[in-house]
N, C-alpha and C positions, 0 to 999 in steps of 0.2 A: 927691659922685658916687662910687659904688662901681664898681671895676673887678674883673673876674674873670680870673685866669690859670689856664688849663687846661694840664696838663703842667708844673705849677710845681715839682715835685720833680726834674724832669730838668735836665740841665746848662744848657740854654738857658733853660728856664723860670725857674730860680733867678735867673739874671742879669736877666731881665725884672722879676722881683719887686724885685731890688735897684735897678734903674734907676728904677722907679716911686717909690722912696723912701717917706716917711711923710707926704707932703703930702695924700694922699687915702686913703680906706679901700680896702684891697686884700684881696680874697678869693681863696682857692685851692681848686680842686676837687682832692681827693686821694683815692686809693683806700684809703690807710691814714692815719688821723689821727696814729698814732705816727711813721710815716716823715715826714710833713709837719712835725711838731713838731721832729724831729731836724735838718732841713735848712733850714727857713724861719724868718724872724724871728718873735718872739713877737707882734708887732703884726699879723701876717697872720691873718685869719679863715679857719679851715679848715672846709670842708664836704665830707663824705665822699660820693663818687659815682664814676661810671665812664662814659665816653662810650659804652662797649659795653652799658650798661644805661640806655637813654634815660629810663626812669621815675625815675632818680635825679637828673636834671639840673634840674628845675624849682626845687628849693629853692636850688641854687647860683646860679641866674640871677635870682632875685627882686631887683628893684631895681637890676640891673646895666645900665649904659649902654655900657660899653666892655668888650670881651672879647678876650683874647689866647689864641690856640690854638698851643701849642708841643709838641703830642704827636707821637709817632713810634714806629714799631715798633723793637724791639731784637732781634727774632728773625728777622724777614722772613717766616717761615712759621708755621703752626699757629694756635692760638686767639687769639694776640696778634700775628698777622702783618700784613703790609702791607695786605692787603685789609680786614682787620677794623679796625685802628687808623687807618691813614692815609686810608682811604676811608669805610668804614661808620661809624666813630666820629665822624669829622669831619662827615659828612652829618647824623648824629643831632644833633650839637651845633649845626650851622647851623639846622636846623629848630626846635630848641628855643629858640635865640636869637631867631629871627624871631617865634615865638609869644610870647616874653617881652618883646618890644619893645626889644631891644638896638639901640643907635644906631650902633655901629661895631664891626666884626669884623675883627681883625688876625690873619691866618693866616701862620705860618712854614712855608714850603714848601721848595723847593730849586731851584738852577740845573738846567738840562737836563731839566726835566720833559717837554718836548716831543720829546725824542730817544728814540725807541723802542729803537734799538740802542745802549744805554748799559750799561756794566758793572753799574751799580747795579740794573738791572732783573733781573739774575740773583739778586738778594736779594729774592725774592718779588714782583718787579714793583713795587718801591717807588715809582719815579718815575711809572709808569703810574697807580698809585692816587692819588698826590699830585695829579697833573694832573686826574684825575676829580673829586677833592674840590674843587679850585680851580674847576672848571667849575660844580659844584653851587652853590658860594658865589656866583659871579658871577650865576647865573640866579636866585638866591633873592630878589633885591630888597633884601637888606640892604646898607647902606653898608659897604664893605670896603676893606682894604689887604692885598694879598698880598705878602709879603716872601720873595724867593728868594735865600738866601745861597749863596755858594760853599762849598768844603770848610771845615768848622768846626774851629777851634782853641780851646784853652783859655787863651789869653793874656789879658793885662789890658786889651786894647783901647787906644784912643787914637790909632789910625792914621787916615790919610785914608780916606774911604769913597767908592769909585767907585760911582755910582748910574747904572743904565742901564735902558732899557725892556725889556719882555718879549722873550725869545728872542734876545738880543743878546750876552749873556755866556755863555761856555761853559767857562771855566777860571778858576782863582784860588781863594784861601782868604780867610778872615776870622775874627777872634776872636769868640767867642760874645758877649763883652761889647759889641762894636760892633754885632752883630745886635740885641741888646737895646736899644741906644741908638736904632737905626733904628726899631724897633717902637714904642718909647715916643714918639719925636718924631712918627712918622706918626699915632699915636693922637690927638695934640694939634694936628694940622695939617689944615685943610680942603683944602689943595692935594694931600694924599696920598690923599684918598678916591677910591674906585673905580679904583685904579691898581695895577698890578703893578710891584714895585720889585726889580730885580735888583742885588745888591751883592757886591762883593769889596773887599779891602784894596788901597789905592793906595800909592805910594811916599812921599807927603808926610805932613804933620801933620794932625791931625783938624780938620775944618771947625768953625767956631763954631755953624753952623746948617745944616740940610739943606733948608730951605724952598725955596730956589731950585731945587735938584735935583728936589724933588718936583713943583714947578710945571711943569717942562719935560717931565714924563712924559705920554704920552697916556692918555686914559681907557680902561679895559678894560670899561666897562659897555656891553653891546650896545644899539644903538639900538632904540627901540620900533617895532613894525610900524606902517606908515601905512595 
């Protein structure tokens, strides 16, 4: 089973690649093969492409069953701003994944995406566009897990992970390594499908498994019209 990590050269994407390990083939969509080879393990298959160029996505998606999307704007504005990367790029990736027959789409989003009056929306409306991308994924019909982490830290991980339903956590931080752990566990769990998973670090030690927490979350898939 091939998995694809999009945004793999970013700080969170790299940790997802590491958390996946070498037990299964891992492919990364990279804008620069040279950059990818600098920061990713040699076992990772690199495919050049860009979510803002949808015509480049089909090769990366060939044979992929599970997709992790950890993209995000670094500028907020301009050609690689929040609208382009966090919304338009994710929409293009969702549509291409649906056409390619991807079986599970794991999207790294953010806490507070439903809060319009949030300071992060001064950064090119980043939370607004992340929420719109989430909505497109939910409507797409693809099986999904949306992971909404709190403020991201670069620690080693290993803390207790507080798991909560959509729009119930509004503060807190979490190590990127623990975000990666949640993403990978969710990708391997039927109970995490079609759910929104909000996460921050708790005061205790890491749980051995998050299966029970995933199972307690409500589905985010809208009911079909009768």
